[in-house]
C-alpha positions as CSV (number, residue, x, y, z in Angstrom):
1,X,-0.1,0.0,0.1
2,X,3.2,2.4,0.3
3,X,3.5,2.3,-3.6
4,X,0.0,3.2,-3.8
5,X,0.1,6.0,-1.5
6,X,3.2,7.5,-3.2
7,X,1.5,7.2,-6.5
8,X,-1.9,8.9,-5.4
9,X,0.0,11.6,-3.5
10,X,1.9,12.4,-6.5
11,X,-1.3,12.7,-8.5
12,X,-3.0,15.0,-6.0
13,X,0.1,17.5,-5.9
14,X,0.1,20.8,-8.0
15,X,2.3,20.6,-11.1
16,X,4.7,23.2,-9.7
17,X,5.7,20.7,-6.9
18,X,8.3,19.2,-9.2
19,X,10.6,18.2,-6.1
20,X,7.9,16.2,-4.4
21,X,6.7,14.6,-7.7
22,X,10.2,13.3,-8.1
23,X,10.2,12.1,-4.4
24,X,6.9,10.5,-4.5
25,X,8.0,8.7,-7.9
26,X,11.2,7.5,-6.2
27,X,9.0,6.0,-3.2
28,X,6.6,4.4,-5.7
29,X,9.2,2.7,-7.6
30,X,10.9,1.4,-4.3
31,X,7.8,0.1,-3.0
32,X,7.1,-1.7,-6.3
33,X,10.5,-3.3,-6.0
34,X,10.2,-4.1,-2.3
35,X,6.9,-5.8,-3.1
36,X,8.7,-8.0,-5.7
37,X,11.3,-9.0,-3.4
38,X,8.6,-9.8,-0.7
39,X,7.1,-12.3,-3.1
40,X,10.5,-13.8,-3.8
41,X,11.1,-14.2,-0.1
42,X,7.5,-15.9,-0.1
43,X,8.8,-18.3,-2.5
44,X,12.1,-18.7,-0.5
45,X,14.2,-17.3,-3.5
46,X,15.7,-14.8,-0.9
47,X,16.1,-14.4,2.8
48,X,12.9,-12.6,4.2
49,X,15.2,-10.8,7.0
50,X,16.6,-8.7,4.1
51,X,13.6,-7.8,2.8
52,X,12.1,-6.9,6.1
53,X,15.2,-4.8,6.8
54,X,14.8,-2.8,3.6
55,X,11.1,-2.4,4.0
56,X,11.8,-1.0,7.4
57,X,14.3,1.6,6.2
58,X,11.8,2.5,3.3
59,X,9.1,2.9,5.4
60,X,10.7,4.7,7.8
61,X,11.7,7.2,5.1
62,X,8.2,7.2,3.6
63,X,6.9,7.9,7.1
64,X,9.0,11.1,7.5
65,X,8.1,12.3,3.8
66,X,4.3,11.8,4.8
67,X,4.7,13.7,8.1
68,X,6.7,16.6,6.4
69,X,4.2,16.7,3.6
70,X,1.0,16.9,6.0
71,X,2.5,19.4,7.8
72,X,3.3,21.4,4.8
73,X,-0.2,21.1,3.6
74,X,-1.6,22.4,7.0
75,X,0.9,25.3,6.8
76,X,-0.1,26.0,3.2
77,X,3.5,25.6,2.0
78,X,2.6,22.8,-0.5
79,X,0.4,23.1,-3.4
80,X,-2.0,20.3,-3.7
81,X,-5.6,19.3,-3.6
82,X,-4.7,16.8,-0.7
83,X,-6.9,17.5,2.5
84,X,-4.8,17.4,5.7
85,X,-6.9,14.4,7.0
86,X,-5.8,12.2,3.9
87,X,-2.2,13.2,4.6
88,X,-2.6,12.2,8.3
89,X,-4.4,8.9,7.4
90,X,-1.5,7.8,5.1
91,X,0.7,8.9,7.7
92,X,-1.1,6.5,10.4
93,X,-0.8,4.0,7.7
94,X,2.7,4.0,7.6
95,X,2.9,3.8,11.3
96,X,0.8,0.8,11.3
97,X,2.9,-0.9,8.5
98,X,5.9,-0.2,10.5
99,X,4.6,-1.8,13.6
100,X,3.8,-5.1,11.4
101,X,7.2,-5.1,10.0
102,X,8.8,-5.1,13.4
103,X,7.1,-8.2,14.4
104,X,9.1,-9.9,11.4
105,X,12.2,-8.6,12.7
106,X,14.8,-11.3,13.9
């Protein structure tokens, strides 16, 4: 779901927010890649611990991005059609995903 969040956040940003477009695109690609790696781990092709650690790192980074973006939206420093409540919702989902990932840490 982190990849989907990145992609729809990008779609709701004003076209003038080029730097945020780029960041959202990078997160979308990274989480698409991690999803493929997770499927490989399920099929025992790669160690699950490695994917878990990569996912934790990426999720911490996107949580920071979402927190900063939500704050920027609230402060009217980011141009978008994102309502702050949606930003907060995606931030809470990132926090939930982090809790789940931590249960798989070895």
